[in-house]
C-alpha positions, -999 to 999 in steps of 0.1 A, spaced: -261 -667 -449 -254 -676 -413 -250 -650 -386 -213 -660 -382 -207 -655 -420 -222 -620 -417 -201 -611 -387 -167 -620 -403 -165 -590 -426 -174 -567 -398 -147 -582 -376 -122 -577 -404 -132 -541 -408 -128 -534 -371 -98 -554 -362 -78 -560 -394 -67 -591 -411 -47 -605 -382 -76 -605 -357 -72 -643 -351 -35 -641 -348 -31 -659 -381 -7 -640 -402 -9 -665 -431 -45 -657 -437 -39 -624 -455 -15 -626 -484 -18 -590 -496 -5 -563 -472 -18 -527 -472 16 -515 -484 13 -536 -517 11 -515 -549 -20 -534 -559 -39 -518 -529 -57 -485 -535 -41 -460 -511 -70 -436 -516 -93 -463 -503 -72 -468 -472 -77 -431 -465 -114 -434 -473 -112 -409 -502 -111 -430 -534 -125 -409 -563 -140 -440 -579 -161 -445 -547 -168 -408 -541 -180 -401 -577 -199 -433 -582 -234 -426 -595 -227 -391 -606 -220 -375 -640 -183 -378 -633 -184 -415 -625 -150 -431 -631 -162 -467 -631 -147 -494 -609 -113 -489 -593 -87 -513 -607 -69 -516 -573 -78 -537 -543 -104 -522 -519 -106 -542 -486 -119 -529 -453 -96 -553 -434 -66 -537 -451 -80 -503 -441 -81 -514 -405 -45 -527 -408 -35 -493 -422 -52 -474 -394 -35 -496 -367 -1 -491 -384 -5 -454 -389 -10 -449 -352 25 -463 -346 43 -444 -373 36 -421 -402 34 -439 -435 30 -408 -457 2 -423 -478 -14 -389 -478 14 -376 -500 10 -405 -525 -28 -399 -527 -24 -362 -534 -7 -369 -568 -35 -393 -580 
């Protein structure tokens, strides 16, 4: 794997999906119902409990670090109330 290919996921994680100014690159938005809201808040129980006796298995929703970066950028501008959605899971 080239150094450039290794850096692309890190750039997505830090700067989000629109880091190159290309909005068509990312088809799924962080507000989509298929995206794990808990993952966006870095508290998905599937990730937290992995490898323990309470392991829940793989999460069926999308986990993408670039979407988490998009959420963090958007949450600085306005409150999205994802914390309330996650508390009922």
